[in-house]
FIPAMI-714750 format. One record per residue (C-alpha): residue in three letters; chain; x, y, z. Coordinates in pm, whole numbers, plus 50000, padded with zeros to 5 digits. Last residue first. Example, Ala and Ser with C-alpha at 12.3 -4.5 7.8 and 13.67 -1.06 7.14 Angstrom:
REM FIPAMI-714750
SER / A / 51367 / 49894 / 50714;
ALA / A / 51230 / 49550 / 50780;
REM end
This chain:
REM FIPAMI-714750
ILE / A / 47448 / 51407 / 52052;
ILE / A / 47100 / 51268 / 52005;
GLU / A / 46867 / 51306 / 52302;
ALA / A / 46675 / 51091 / 52546;
SER / A / 46424 / 51116 / 52829;
LEU / A / 46172 / 50831 / 52814;
GLY / A / 45797 / 50879 / 52775;
ALA / A / 45737 / 50617 / 52506;
GLU / A / 45711 / 50897 / 52248;
LEU / A / 46061 / 51009 / 52351;
LEU / A / 46207 / 50662 / 52298;
MET / A / 46031 / 50630 / 51962;
SER / A / 46162 / 50973 / 51859;
CYS / A / 46514 / 50862 / 51950;
ARG / A / 46477 / 50565 / 51718;
PRO / A / 46340 / 50785 / 51439;
LYS / A / 46642 / 51021 / 51469;
LEU / A / 46908 / 50751 / 51515;
ASP / A / 46915 / 50617 / 51159;
ASP / A / 46932 / 50962 / 50997;
TYR / A / 47194 / 51071 / 51253;
LEU / A / 47430 / 50790 / 51161;
GLY / A / 47523 / 50546 / 51431;
THR / A / 47544 / 50491 / 51803;
LYS / A / 47280 / 50350 / 52037;
VAL / A / 47214 / 50334 / 52412;
THR / A / 47466 / 50587 / 52542;
CYS / A / 47392 / 50594 / 52913;
LYS / A / 47272 / 50849 / 53168;
GLY / A / 47222 / 50904 / 53540;
LYS / A / 47503 / 50674 / 53654;
TYR / A / 47306 / 50431 / 53872;
HIS / A / 46969 / 50419 / 53696;
VAL / A / 47107 / 50484 / 53347;
ILE / A / 47366 / 50208 / 53395;
LEU / A / 47094 / 49971 / 53520;
SER / A / 46869 / 50047 / 53222;
CYS / A / 47162 / 49997 / 52984;
GLN / A / 47238 / 49655 / 53132;
GLU / A / 46873 / 49549 / 53107;
ALA / A / 46852 / 49663 / 52745;
GLN / A / 47169 / 49479 / 52651;
GLU / A / 47046 / 49158 / 52820;
ALA / A / 46703 / 49173 / 52656;
THR / A / 46873 / 49218 / 52319;
HIS / A / 46866 / 49570 / 52187;
ASP / A / 46697 / 49665 / 51860;
CYS / A / 46700 / 50034 / 51955;
ALA / A / 46330 / 50115 / 51956;
TYR / A / 46172 / 49781 / 52049;
ILE / A / 46436 / 49632 / 52278;
LEU / A / 46505 / 49975 / 52429;
THR / A / 46131 / 50024 / 52490;
GLU / A / 46091 / 49686 / 52660;
ILE / A / 46388 / 49756 / 52888;
VAL / A / 46267 / 50106 / 52980;
HIS / A / 45915 / 49980 / 53054;
ASP / A / 46044 / 49690 / 53262;
PHE / A / 46278 / 49915 / 53461;
THR / A / 45985 / 50138 / 53548;
ASN / A / 45950 / 50494 / 53419;
VAL / A / 45880 / 50794 / 53643;
ASP / A / 46183 / 50894 / 53849;
ASP / A / 46401 / 50972 / 53549;
ASN / A / 46742 / 50867 / 53421;
PHE / A / 46871 / 50987 / 53086;
LEU / A / 46919 / 50798 / 52759;
VAL / A / 47190 / 50920 / 52523;
ILE / A / 47146 / 50845 / 52155;
GLU / A / 47483 / 50879 / 51988;
ASN / A / 47616 / 51022 / 51663;
GLN / A / 47878 / 50882 / 51429;
THR / A / 47983 / 51117 / 51148;
LEU / A / 48321 / 51193 / 51309;
VAL / A / 48423 / 50829 / 51328;
GLU / A / 48343 / 50771 / 50962;
GLU / A / 48534 / 51086 / 50861;
GLU / A / 48841 / 50970 / 51058;
LEU / A / 48829 / 50631 / 50884;
LEU / A / 48810 / 50801 / 50545;
LEU / A / 49108 / 51019 / 50632;
GLU / A / 49310 / 50714 / 50738;
GLU / A / 49229 / 50538 / 50409;
SER / A / 49339 / 50841 / 50208;
THR / A / 49665 / 50858 / 50404;
LYS / A / 49730 / 50486 / 50344;
GLU / A / 49657 / 50524 / 49973;
LYS / A / 49904 / 50814 / 49949;
SER / A / 50164 / 50621 / 50150;
SER / A / 50144 / 50336 / 49902;
MET / A / 50000 / 50000 / 50000;
REM end
């Protein structure tokens, strides 16, 4: 691989990293663990284990990144979380 190709590949990797967004889920005093887990399974395609782990992190740490990806993919997922009464935002 030439140095020019290597540099181009590194730039593409940097662009991919920079275009990744995150859905951050925040703790609240309203929603039950079961509701949060079911919503993460539905909205973010989590397994039951992933959803349970995220719900515990949110409970104890106050927030958790529950999904990463392109903004266009995350926007409808975040909307589903919000419509279910959860507190979330895309960063």
